[in-house]
Backbone atoms as SQL, in Angstrom:
CREATE TABLE atoms (id INTEGER PRIMARY KEY, chain TEXT, resi INTEGER, resn TEXT, atom TEXT, x REAL, y REAL, z REAL);
INSERT INTO atoms VALUES
  (1, 'A', 1, 'UNK', 'N', 1.000, -1.694, 0.021),
  (2, 'A', 1, 'UNK', 'CA', 0.347, -0.204, -0.322),
  (3, 'A', 1, 'UNK', 'C', 0.886, 1.411, 0.409),
  (4, 'A', 2, 'UNK', 'N', 0.527, 2.378, -0.560),
  (5, 'A', 2, 'UNK', 'CA', 1.488, 3.339, -0.619),
  (6, 'A', 2, 'UNK', 'C', 0.595, 3.736, 0.136),
  (7, 'A', 3, 'UNK', 'N', 0.515, 3.772, 1.869),
  (8, 'A', 3, 'UNK', 'CA', -0.056, 4.896, 2.918),
  (9, 'A', 3, 'UNK', 'C', 0.901, 5.597, 3.567),
  (10, 'A', 4, 'UNK', 'N', 1.498, 6.592, 3.960),
  (11, 'A', 4, 'UNK', 'CA', 2.742, 6.979, 4.609),
  (12, 'A', 4, 'UNK', 'C', 2.576, 8.529, 4.587),
  (13, 'A', 5, 'UNK', 'N', 1.847, 8.579, 6.077),
  (14, 'A', 5, 'UNK', 'CA', 1.671, 9.514, 7.199),
  (15, 'A', 5, 'UNK', 'C', 2.883, 10.659, 6.896),
  (16, 'A', 6, 'UNK', 'N', 1.868, 11.823, 6.562),
  (17, 'A', 6, 'UNK', 'CA', 3.817, 12.966, 5.486),
  (18, 'A', 6, 'UNK', 'C', 2.747, 13.443, 6.979),
  (19, 'A', 7, 'UNK', 'N', 4.073, 14.675, 8.157),
  (20, 'A', 7, 'UNK', 'CA', 3.437, 15.234, 9.553),
  (21, 'A', 7, 'UNK', 'C', 3.016, 16.589, 8.720),
  (22, 'A', 8, 'UNK', 'N', 1.869, 17.051, 9.215),
  (23, 'A', 8, 'UNK', 'CA', 1.080, 18.281, 8.709),
  (24, 'A', 8, 'UNK', 'C', 0.355, 18.310, 7.175),
  (25, 'A', 9, 'UNK', 'N', -0.126, 17.117, 7.159),
  (26, 'A', 9, 'UNK', 'CA', -0.699, 16.515, 5.583),
  (27, 'A', 9, 'UNK', 'C', -2.142, 15.935, 6.186),
  (28, 'A', 10, 'UNK', 'N', -2.750, 16.293, 5.525),
  (29, 'A', 10, 'UNK', 'CA', -4.183, 15.430, 6.021),
  (30, 'A', 10, 'UNK', 'C', -3.834, 13.869, 4.666),
  (31, 'A', 11, 'UNK', 'N', -4.793, 13.256, 5.690),
  (32, 'A', 11, 'UNK', 'CA', -4.681, 11.716, 5.113),
  (33, 'A', 11, 'UNK', 'C', -5.939, 11.451, 4.518),
  (34, 'A', 12, 'UNK', 'N', -6.064, 11.172, 4.143),
  (35, 'A', 12, 'UNK', 'CA', -7.369, 10.074, 3.123),
  (36, 'A', 12, 'UNK', 'C', -7.336, 9.155, 3.036),
  (37, 'A', 13, 'UNK', 'N', -8.447, 8.486, 3.339),
  (38, 'A', 13, 'UNK', 'CA', -8.753, 6.687, 3.155),
  (39, 'A', 13, 'UNK', 'C', -10.278, 6.602, 2.535),
  (40, 'A', 14, 'UNK', 'N', -9.987, 6.256, 1.094),
  (41, 'A', 14, 'UNK', 'CA', -11.228, 5.856, -0.011),
  (42, 'A', 14, 'UNK', 'C', -11.997, 4.714, 0.393),
  (43, 'A', 15, 'UNK', 'N', -13.212, 4.263, 0.154),
  (44, 'A', 15, 'UNK', 'CA', -12.638, 2.884, 0.105),
  (45, 'A', 15, 'UNK', 'C', -15.070, 2.912, -0.776),
  (46, 'A', 16, 'UNK', 'N', -14.831, 1.488, -1.633),
  (47, 'A', 16, 'UNK', 'CA', -16.555, 1.705, -2.438),
  (48, 'A', 16, 'UNK', 'C', -17.249, 0.657, -1.309),
  (49, 'A', 17, 'UNK', 'N', -18.223, 0.558, -1.859),
  (50, 'A', 17, 'UNK', 'CA', -19.005, -0.656, -1.502),
  (51, 'A', 17, 'UNK', 'C', -18.239, -2.510, -1.538),
  (52, 'A', 18, 'UNK', 'N', -18.086, -2.760, -1.053),
  (53, 'A', 18, 'UNK', 'CA', -17.492, -4.018, -1.231),
  (54, 'A', 18, 'UNK', 'C', -18.603, -5.060, -2.320),
  (55, 'A', 19, 'UNK', 'N', -17.649, -5.741, -3.672),
  (56, 'A', 19, 'UNK', 'CA', -18.690, -6.282, -3.817),
  (57, 'A', 19, 'UNK', 'C', -19.180, -8.177, -3.934),
  (58, 'A', 20, 'UNK', 'N', -20.049, -8.915, -2.891),
  (59, 'A', 20, 'UNK', 'CA', -20.023, -10.036, -3.152),
  (60, 'A', 20, 'UNK', 'C', -19.715, -10.860, -4.174),
  (61, 'A', 21, 'UNK', 'N', -18.321, -11.855, -4.099),
  (62, 'A', 21, 'UNK', 'CA', -18.070, -12.816, -4.649),
  (63, 'A', 21, 'UNK', 'C', -18.768, -13.697, -5.236),
  (64, 'A', 22, 'UNK', 'N', -19.964, -13.369, -5.459),
  (65, 'A', 22, 'UNK', 'CA', -21.230, -14.682, -5.941),
  (66, 'A', 22, 'UNK', 'C', -21.192, -14.643, -7.605),
  (67, 'A', 23, 'UNK', 'N', -20.208, -13.791, -8.158),
  (68, 'A', 23, 'UNK', 'CA', -20.865, -13.808, -9.722),
  (69, 'A', 23, 'UNK', 'C', -19.979, -12.114, -9.985),
  (70, 'A', 24, 'UNK', 'N', -20.060, -12.068, -11.768),
  (71, 'A', 24, 'UNK', 'CA', -18.780, -11.053, -11.965),
  (72, 'A', 24, 'UNK', 'C', -19.688, -9.427, -11.909),
  (73, 'A', 25, 'UNK', 'N', -18.775, -8.569, -12.007),
  (74, 'A', 25, 'UNK', 'CA', -19.497, -6.937, -11.955),
  (75, 'A', 25, 'UNK', 'C', -19.609, -7.111, -13.474),
  (76, 'A', 26, 'UNK', 'N', -20.897, -5.950, -13.547),
  (77, 'A', 26, 'UNK', 'CA', -20.957, -5.424, -14.731),
  (78, 'A', 26, 'UNK', 'C', -20.603, -3.794, -14.795),
  (79, 'A', 27, 'UNK', 'N', -20.624, -3.222, -16.047),
  (80, 'A', 27, 'UNK', 'CA', -20.881, -1.733, -16.122),
  (81, 'A', 27, 'UNK', 'C', -21.516, -0.735, -15.141),
  (82, 'A', 28, 'UNK', 'N', -22.913, -1.514, -14.959),
  (83, 'A', 28, 'UNK', 'CA', -23.571, -0.390, -13.720),
  (84, 'A', 28, 'UNK', 'C', -22.537, -1.056, -12.543),
  (85, 'A', 29, 'UNK', 'N', -21.978, -1.932, -12.004),
  (86, 'A', 29, 'UNK', 'CA', -21.136, -1.711, -10.510),
  (87, 'A', 29, 'UNK', 'C', -20.325, -0.533, -10.607),
  (88, 'A', 30, 'UNK', 'N', -19.713, -0.634, -12.179),
  (89, 'A', 30, 'UNK', 'CA', -18.961, 0.607, -11.868),
  (90, 'A', 30, 'UNK', 'C', -18.863, 1.510, -12.280),
  (91, 'A', 31, 'UNK', 'N', -19.455, 2.116, -12.882),
  (92, 'A', 31, 'UNK', 'CA', -20.459, 3.217, -12.925),
  (93, 'A', 31, 'UNK', 'C', -20.830, 3.700, -11.783),
  (94, 'A', 32, 'UNK', 'N', -21.583, 2.977, -10.720),
  (95, 'A', 32, 'UNK', 'CA', -21.778, 3.885, -9.747),
  (96, 'A', 32, 'UNK', 'C', -21.703, 3.717, -8.512),
  (97, 'A', 33, 'UNK', 'N', -21.015, 2.743, -8.217),
  (98, 'A', 33, 'UNK', 'CA', -20.052, 2.409, -7.283),
  (99, 'A', 33, 'UNK', 'C', -18.806, 2.407, -7.117),
  (100, 'A', 34, 'UNK', 'N', -17.543, 1.862, -8.291),
  (101, 'A', 34, 'UNK', 'CA', -16.245, 2.567, -7.804),
  (102, 'A', 34, 'UNK', 'C', -15.879, 3.332, -9.357),
  (103, 'A', 35, 'UNK', 'N', -16.123, 3.847, -10.024),
  (104, 'A', 35, 'UNK', 'CA', -15.601, 4.326, -10.615),
  (105, 'A', 35, 'UNK', 'C', -15.970, 6.053, -9.564),
  (106, 'A', 36, 'UNK', 'N', -16.706, 6.563, -8.858),
  (107, 'A', 36, 'UNK', 'CA', -16.900, 7.980, -8.276),
  (108, 'A', 36, 'UNK', 'C', -15.565, 7.463, -7.635),
  (109, 'A', 37, 'UNK', 'N', -15.523, 6.783, -6.576),
  (110, 'A', 37, 'UNK', 'CA', -14.008, 7.006, -5.964),
  (111, 'A', 37, 'UNK', 'C', -12.684, 6.565, -6.306),
  (112, 'A', 38, 'UNK', 'N', -12.363, 6.319, -7.512),
  (113, 'A', 38, 'UNK', 'CA', -11.378, 6.540, -8.240),
  (114, 'A', 38, 'UNK', 'C', -11.436, 7.352, -8.979),
  (115, 'A', 39, 'UNK', 'N', -12.066, 8.643, -9.245),
  (116, 'A', 39, 'UNK', 'CA', -12.248, 9.482, -9.838),
  (117, 'A', 39, 'UNK', 'C', -11.229, 10.358, -8.336),
  (118, 'A', 40, 'UNK', 'N', -12.296, 10.203, -7.345),
  (119, 'A', 40, 'UNK', 'CA', -11.713, 11.404, -6.103),
  (120, 'A', 40, 'UNK', 'C', -10.194, 10.531, -5.913),
  (121, 'A', 41, 'UNK', 'N', -9.845, 9.569, -6.024),
  (122, 'A', 41, 'UNK', 'CA', -8.436, 9.298, -5.585),
  (123, 'A', 41, 'UNK', 'C', -7.579, 9.334, -6.667),
  (124, 'A', 42, 'UNK', 'N', -7.660, 9.835, -7.896),
  (125, 'A', 42, 'UNK', 'CA', -6.904, 9.991, -8.814),
  (126, 'A', 42, 'UNK', 'C', -7.029, 11.556, -8.671),
  (127, 'A', 43, 'UNK', 'N', -7.739, 12.242, -8.475),
  (128, 'A', 43, 'UNK', 'CA', -8.182, 14.104, -8.031),
  (129, 'A', 43, 'UNK', 'C', -6.511, 14.033, -7.066),
  (130, 'A', 44, 'UNK', 'N', -6.995, 13.665, -6.233),
  (131, 'A', 44, 'UNK', 'CA', -6.059, 13.556, -4.375),
  (132, 'A', 44, 'UNK', 'C', -4.802, 12.838, -5.051),
  (133, 'A', 45, 'UNK', 'N', -4.856, 12.337, -5.961),
  (134, 'A', 45, 'UNK', 'CA', -3.101, 11.552, -6.324),
  (135, 'A', 45, 'UNK', 'C', -2.259, 13.409, -6.887),
  (136, 'A', 46, 'UNK', 'N', -3.241, 13.291, -7.768),
  (137, 'A', 46, 'UNK', 'CA', -2.573, 14.528, -8.353),
  (138, 'A', 46, 'UNK', 'C', -2.477, 16.113, -7.817),
  (139, 'A', 47, 'UNK', 'N', -3.008, 16.230, -6.719),
  (140, 'A', 47, 'UNK', 'CA', -2.717, 17.483, -6.141),
  (141, 'A', 47, 'UNK', 'C', -1.748, 16.673, -4.474),
  (142, 'A', 48, 'UNK', 'N', -1.676, 15.511, -5.197),
  (143, 'A', 48, 'UNK', 'CA', -0.211, 15.327, -4.287),
  (144, 'A', 48, 'UNK', 'C', -0.585, 14.673, -3.100),
  (145, 'A', 49, 'UNK', 'N', -2.056, 14.501, -2.861),
  (146, 'A', 49, 'UNK', 'CA', -2.353, 13.809, -1.091),
  (147, 'A', 49, 'UNK', 'C', -2.199, 12.763, -0.821),
  (148, 'A', 50, 'UNK', 'N', -1.739, 12.625, 0.998),
  (149, 'A', 50, 'UNK', 'CA', -1.813, 11.499, 1.333),
  (150, 'A', 50, 'UNK', 'C', -3.341, 10.752, 1.622),
  (151, 'A', 51, 'UNK', 'N', -3.271, 9.706, 0.499),
  (152, 'A', 51, 'UNK', 'CA', -4.778, 8.878, -0.074),
  (153, 'A', 51, 'UNK', 'C', -4.239, 7.804, -0.195),
  (154, 'A', 52, 'UNK', 'N', -5.217, 7.334, -0.110),
  (155, 'A', 52, 'UNK', 'CA', -4.838, 5.245, -0.552),
  (156, 'A', 52, 'UNK', 'C', -6.629, 5.275, -0.360),
  (157, 'A', 53, 'UNK', 'N', -6.595, 3.758, -1.923),
  (158, 'A', 53, 'UNK', 'CA', -8.099, 3.436, -2.059),
  (159, 'A', 53, 'UNK', 'C', -7.827, 1.780, -1.971),
  (160, 'A', 54, 'UNK', 'N', -8.984, 1.426, -1.423),
  (161, 'A', 54, 'UNK', 'CA', -9.114, 0.402, -1.041),
  (162, 'A', 54, 'UNK', 'C', -10.617, -0.153, -0.873),
  (163, 'A', 55, 'UNK', 'N', -10.898, -1.573, -0.984),
  (164, 'A', 55, 'UNK', 'CA', -11.728, -2.224, -1.732),
  (165, 'A', 55, 'UNK', 'C', -11.585, -3.776, -1.244),
  (166, 'A', 56, 'UNK', 'N', -12.242, -4.547, -1.421),
  (167, 'A', 56, 'UNK', 'CA', -12.156, -5.742, -1.597),
  (168, 'A', 56, 'UNK', 'C', -13.586, -6.642, -1.708),
  (169, 'A', 57, 'UNK', 'N', -13.570, -8.137, -1.964),
  (170, 'A', 57, 'UNK', 'CA', -14.795, -8.660, -2.253),
  (171, 'A', 57, 'UNK', 'C', -15.148, -9.422, -0.377),
  (172, 'A', 58, 'UNK', 'N', -16.710, -9.073, -0.491),
  (173, 'A', 58, 'UNK', 'CA', -17.687, -9.311, 0.976),
  (174, 'A', 58, 'UNK', 'C', -17.425, -11.232, 0.105),
  (175, 'A', 59, 'UNK', 'N', -17.124, -11.978, 0.695),
  (176, 'A', 59, 'UNK', 'CA', -17.178, -13.485, 0.788),
  (177, 'A', 59, 'UNK', 'C', -18.039, -13.923, 1.890),
  (178, 'A', 60, 'UNK', 'N', -18.536, -13.317, 2.571),
  (179, 'A', 60, 'UNK', 'CA', -19.962, -13.669, 3.063),
  (180, 'A', 60, 'UNK', 'C', -21.166, -13.434, 3.081),
  (181, 'A', 61, 'UNK', 'N', -21.927, -13.949, 3.430),
  (182, 'A', 61, 'UNK', 'CA', -23.471, -13.629, 3.309),
  (183, 'A', 61, 'UNK', 'C', -24.518, -15.138, 2.315),
  (184, 'A', 62, 'UNK', 'N', -25.616, -14.467, 2.644),
  (185, 'A', 62, 'UNK', 'CA', -26.496, -16.185, 1.878),
  (186, 'A', 62, 'UNK', 'C', -26.089, -15.849, 0.151),
  (187, 'A', 63, 'UNK', 'N', -26.074, -14.824, -0.181),
  (188, 'A', 63, 'UNK', 'CA', -26.046, -14.915, -1.876),
  (189, 'A', 63, 'UNK', 'C', -24.876, -15.897, -2.461),
  (190, 'A', 64, 'UNK', 'N', -23.733, -16.164, -1.433),
  (191, 'A', 64, 'UNK', 'CA', -22.833, -16.905, -1.491),
  (192, 'A', 64, 'UNK', 'C', -23.138, -18.228, -1.280),
  (193, 'A', 65, 'UNK', 'N', -23.946, -18.647, -0.640),
  (194, 'A', 65, 'UNK', 'CA', -24.280, -19.543, -0.192),
  (195, 'A', 65, 'UNK', 'C', -25.427, -20.520, -1.242),
  (196, 'A', 66, 'UNK', 'N', -26.419, -19.125, -1.507),
  (197, 'A', 66, 'UNK', 'CA', -27.238, -19.565, -2.591),
  (198, 'A', 66, 'UNK', 'C', -26.571, -19.557, -4.141),
  (199, 'A', 67, 'UNK', 'N', -25.537, -19.284, -4.496),
  (200, 'A', 67, 'UNK', 'CA', -24.881, -19.710, -5.994),
  (201, 'A', 67, 'UNK', 'C', -24.267, -20.576, -5.456),
  (202, 'A', 68, 'UNK', 'N', -23.185, -20.922, -4.625),
  (203, 'A', 68, 'UNK', 'CA', -22.473, -22.343, -3.979),
  (204, 'A', 68, 'UNK', 'C', -23.695, -23.680, -4.520),
  (205, 'A', 69, 'UNK', 'N', -24.975, -23.312, -3.897),
  (206, 'A', 69, 'UNK', 'CA', -25.928, -24.283, -3.957),
  (207, 'A', 69, 'UNK', 'C', -26.281, -24.676, -5.771),
  (208, 'A', 70, 'UNK', 'N', -26.236, -23.981, -6.028),
  (209, 'A', 70, 'UNK', 'CA', -26.743, -23.700, -7.267),
  (210, 'A', 70, 'UNK', 'C', -26.200, -24.392, -8.668),
  (211, 'A', 71, 'UNK', 'N', -24.381, -23.722, -8.149),
  (212, 'A', 71, 'UNK', 'CA', -23.725, -24.685, -8.783),
  (213, 'A', 71, 'UNK', 'C', -22.760, -25.987, -8.448),
  (214, 'A', 72, 'UNK', 'N', -23.366, -26.119, -7.418),
  (215, 'A', 72, 'UNK', 'CA', -23.184, -27.998, -6.735),
  (216, 'A', 72, 'UNK', 'C', -21.907, -27.888, -6.192),
  (217, 'A', 73, 'UNK', 'N', -21.531, -26.150, -5.788),
  (218, 'A', 73, 'UNK', 'CA', -20.196, -26.469, -5.730),
  (219, 'A', 73, 'UNK', 'C', -19.545, -25.614, -4.014),
  (220, 'A', 74, 'UNK', 'N', -18.968, -25.656, -3.209),
  (221, 'A', 74, 'UNK', 'CA', -18.370, -24.444, -1.673),
  (222, 'A', 74, 'UNK', 'C', -18.897, -23.845, -1.779),
  (223, 'A', 75, 'UNK', 'N', -19.116, -22.929, -0.918),
  (224, 'A', 75, 'UNK', 'CA', -18.833, -21.585, -0.532),
  (225, 'A', 75, 'UNK', 'C', -17.162, -21.085, -0.986),
  (226, 'A', 76, 'UNK', 'N', -16.216, -21.724, -0.282),
  (227, 'A', 76, 'UNK', 'CA', -15.321, -21.126, -0.665),
  (228, 'A', 76, 'UNK', 'C', -14.961, -21.386, -2.543),
  (229, 'A', 77, 'UNK', 'N', -15.247, -22.242, -2.759),
  (230, 'A', 77, 'UNK', 'CA', -14.886, -22.569, -4.256),
  (231, 'A', 77, 'UNK', 'C', -15.937, -21.155, -5.059),
  (232, 'A', 78, 'UNK', 'N', -17.010, -21.267, -4.748),
  (233, 'A', 78, 'UNK', 'CA', -17.869, -19.429, -5.434),
  (234, 'A', 78, 'UNK', 'C', -16.860, -18.668, -5.060),
  (235, 'A', 79, 'UNK', 'N', -15.780, -18.105, -3.834),
  (236, 'A', 79, 'UNK', 'CA', -15.931, -16.940, -3.465),
  (237, 'A', 79, 'UNK', 'C', -14.360, -17.094, -4.125),
  (238, 'A', 80, 'UNK', 'N', -13.288, -17.748, -4.312),
  (239, 'A', 80, 'UNK', 'CA', -12.543, -18.343, -5.092),
  (240, 'A', 80, 'UNK', 'C', -12.213, -17.864, -6.671),
  (241, 'A', 81, 'UNK', 'N', -13.563, -18.367, -6.686),
  (242, 'A', 81, 'UNK', 'CA', -13.582, -18.050, -8.607),
  (243, 'A', 81, 'UNK', 'C', -14.065, -16.310, -8.545),
  (244, 'A', 82, 'UNK', 'N', -14.934, -15.803, -8.254),
  (245, 'A', 82, 'UNK', 'CA', -15.671, -15.067, -8.192),
  (246, 'A', 82, 'UNK', 'C', -14.172, -13.242, -7.749),
  (247, 'A', 83, 'UNK', 'N', -14.073, -14.298, -6.340),
  (248, 'A', 83, 'UNK', 'CA', -12.804, -12.891, -6.206),
  (249, 'A', 83, 'UNK', 'C', -11.594, -12.616, -7.458),
  (250, 'A', 84, 'UNK', 'N', -11.548, -13.893, -7.604),
  (251, 'A', 84, 'UNK', 'CA', -10.249, -13.636, -9.069),
  (252, 'A', 84, 'UNK', 'C', -10.885, -12.384, -10.228),
  (253, 'A', 85, 'UNK', 'N', -11.947, -13.133, -10.569),
  (254, 'A', 85, 'UNK', 'CA', -12.742, -12.638, -11.588),
  (255, 'A', 85, 'UNK', 'C', -13.066, -11.441, -11.895),
  (256, 'A', 86, 'UNK', 'N', -13.514, -10.779, -10.360),
  (257, 'A', 86, 'UNK', 'CA', -13.790, -9.776, -9.845),
  (258, 'A', 86, 'UNK', 'C', -12.661, -8.944, -10.288),
  (259, 'A', 87, 'UNK', 'N', -11.754, -9.223, -9.111),
  (260, 'A', 87, 'UNK', 'CA', -10.395, -8.043, -9.224),
  (261, 'A', 87, 'UNK', 'C', -9.106, -8.060, -10.235),
  (262, 'A', 88, 'UNK', 'N', -9.661, -9.485, -11.841),
  (263, 'A', 88, 'UNK', 'CA', -9.219, -9.139, -12.976),
  (264, 'A', 88, 'UNK', 'C', -9.901, -8.161, -13.468),
  (265, 'A', 89, 'UNK', 'N', -11.794, -8.128, -13.407),
  (266, 'A', 89, 'UNK', 'CA', -12.706, -7.215, -14.450),
  (267, 'A', 89, 'UNK', 'C', -11.888, -5.999, -13.803),
  (268, 'A', 90, 'UNK', 'N', -11.716, -5.195, -12.266),
  (269, 'A', 90, 'UNK', 'CA', -10.932, -4.108, -12.329),
  (270, 'A', 90, 'UNK', 'C', -9.668, -3.571, -12.796),
  (271, 'A', 91, 'UNK', 'N', -8.944, -4.360, -12.875),
  (272, 'A', 91, 'UNK', 'CA', -7.688, -4.003, -13.154),
  (273, 'A', 91, 'UNK', 'C', -7.590, -4.269, -14.719),
  (274, 'A', 92, 'UNK', 'N', -8.515, -5.160, -15.549),
  (275, 'A', 92, 'UNK', 'CA', -8.767, -4.513, -17.012),
  (276, 'A', 92, 'UNK', 'C', -9.397, -3.078, -16.789),
  (277, 'A', 93, 'UNK', 'N', -9.808, -2.438, -16.382),
  (278, 'A', 93, 'UNK', 'CA', -10.590, -1.288, -16.630),
  (279, 'A', 93, 'UNK', 'C', -9.655, -0.270, -15.976),
  (280, 'A', 94, 'UNK', 'N', -8.637, -0.477, -15.362),
  (281, 'A', 94, 'UNK', 'CA', -7.860, 0.569, -14.890),
  (282, 'A', 94, 'UNK', 'C', -8.466, 0.804, -13.789),
  (283, 'A', 95, 'UNK', 'N', -9.100, -0.081, -12.181),
  (284, 'A', 95, 'UNK', 'CA', -8.892, 0.887, -11.195),
  (285, 'A', 95, 'UNK', 'C', -8.087, 1.410, -10.664),
  (286, 'A', 96, 'UNK', 'N', -8.223, 2.219, -9.926),
  (287, 'A', 96, 'UNK', 'CA', -6.291, 2.703, -9.056),
  (288, 'A', 96, 'UNK', 'C', -6.570, 2.266, -8.265),
  (289, 'A', 97, 'UNK', 'N', -7.463, 1.121, -7.051),
  (290, 'A', 97, 'UNK', 'CA', -7.284, 0.595, -5.982),
  (291, 'A', 97, 'UNK', 'C', -5.616, 0.172, -5.199),
  (292, 'A', 98, 'UNK', 'N', -5.033, 0.933, -4.441),
  (293, 'A', 98, 'UNK', 'CA', -4.324, 0.377, -3.277),
  (294, 'A', 98, 'UNK', 'C', -3.867, -0.885, -3.222),
  (295, 'A', 99, 'UNK', 'N', -5.360, -1.153, -2.492),
  (296, 'A', 99, 'UNK', 'CA', -4.951, -2.502, -2.045),
  (297, 'A', 99, 'UNK', 'C', -6.801, -2.977, -2.302),
  (298, 'A', 100, 'UNK', 'N', -6.660, -4.208, -2.435),
  (299, 'A', 100, 'UNK', 'CA', -7.761, -4.395, -3.113),
  (300, 'A', 100, 'UNK', 'C', -7.686, -6.660, -2.657),
  (301, 'A', 101, 'UNK', 'N', -8.617, -6.672, -1.355),
  (302, 'A', 101, 'UNK', 'CA', -8.633, -7.217, -0.526),
  (303, 'A', 101, 'UNK', 'C', -9.790, -8.695, -0.338),
  (304, 'A', 102, 'UNK', 'N', -10.204, -9.320, 0.654),
  (305, 'A', 102, 'UNK', 'CA', -11.482, -10.763, 1.198),
  (306, 'A', 102, 'UNK', 'C', -11.480, -9.774, 2.285),
  (307, 'A', 103, 'UNK', 'N', -12.604, -10.212, 2.525),
  (308, 'A', 103, 'UNK', 'CA', -13.196, -10.217, 3.839),
  (309, 'A', 103, 'UNK', 'C', -12.591, -11.616, 4.418),
  (310, 'A', 104, 'UNK', 'N', -12.257, -12.438, 3.921),
  (311, 'A', 104, 'UNK', 'CA', -11.592, -13.978, 4.364),
  (312, 'A', 104, 'UNK', 'C', -10.375, -13.497, 4.781),
  (313, 'A', 105, 'UNK', 'N', -9.833, -12.531, 4.351),
  (314, 'A', 105, 'UNK', 'CA', -7.996, -12.886, 5.011),
  (315, 'A', 105, 'UNK', 'C', -7.642, -12.436, 6.235),
  (316, 'A', 106, 'UNK', 'N', -6.698, -13.150, 6.694),
  (317, 'A', 106, 'UNK', 'CA', -6.567, -12.777, 7.952),
  (318, 'A', 106, 'UNK', 'C', -6.166, -11.360, 8.871),
  (319, 'A', 107, 'UNK', 'N', -6.002, -10.659, 7.938),
  (320, 'A', 107, 'UNK', 'CA', -5.788, -9.160, 8.271),
  (321, 'A', 107, 'UNK', 'C', -7.245, -8.832, 8.280),
  (322, 'A', 108, 'UNK', 'N', -7.875, -8.649, 7.713),
  (323, 'A', 108, 'UNK', 'CA', -9.576, -8.420, 7.404),
  (324, 'A', 108, 'UNK', 'C', -9.778, -8.032, 8.982),
  (325, 'A', 109, 'UNK', 'N', -9.270, -9.771, 9.188),
  (326, 'A', 109, 'UNK', 'CA', -10.559, -9.853, 10.414),
  (327, 'A', 109, 'UNK', 'C', -9.585, -10.032, 11.513),
  (328, 'A', 110, 'UNK', 'N', -8.666, -9.231, 11.463),
  (329, 'A', 110, 'UNK', 'CA', -7.836, -8.413, 12.920),
  (330, 'A', 110, 'UNK', 'C', -8.394, -7.467, 12.840),
  (331, 'A', 111, 'UNK', 'N', -8.378, -6.683, 11.418),
  (332, 'A', 111, 'UNK', 'CA', -8.486, -5.364, 11.747),
  (333, 'A', 111, 'UNK', 'C', -10.052, -4.921, 12.140),
  (334, 'A', 112, 'UNK', 'N', -10.969, -5.830, 12.019),
  (335, 'A', 112, 'UNK', 'CA', -12.277, -6.217, 12.251),
  (336, 'A', 112, 'UNK', 'C', -12.453, -6.311, 14.033),
  (337, 'A', 113, 'UNK', 'N', -11.765, -6.810, 14.459),
  (338, 'A', 113, 'UNK', 'CA', -11.688, -6.950, 15.772),
  (339, 'A', 113, 'UNK', 'C', -10.854, -6.088, 15.823),
  (340, 'A', 114, 'UNK', 'N', -9.763, -5.125, 15.846),
  (341, 'A', 114, 'UNK', 'CA', -9.252, -4.029, 16.112),
  (342, 'A', 114, 'UNK', 'C', -10.623, -3.358, 16.061),
  (343, 'A', 115, 'UNK', 'N', -11.325, -2.562, 14.811),
  (344, 'A', 115, 'UNK', 'CA', -12.041, -1.319, 14.837),
  (345, 'A', 115, 'UNK', 'C', -12.745, -1.941, 16.094);
């Protein structure tokens, strides 16, 4: 991550809604949920502000269980497949996330407990 505090400088953390890892994203997701944050993050970087843009796949919830049942696979297989697909889609369209993670990661679990 590129988040290094500088004395006497405002710090910005930008995030967007976490997409469920139960299917591919589409243009509506990009335009409505992720592009606004991306534009603001790029603006902050152009102004040389201390900014980090973070997001990640939401790997918990009923939508994932339902997709797993429909496909006859485990919920873990669903989230592994769709997390990779979503992350690749964001990379292909040039989203400027500093970090794109998973809610199943140890760092997410620890940060959630700390928060």
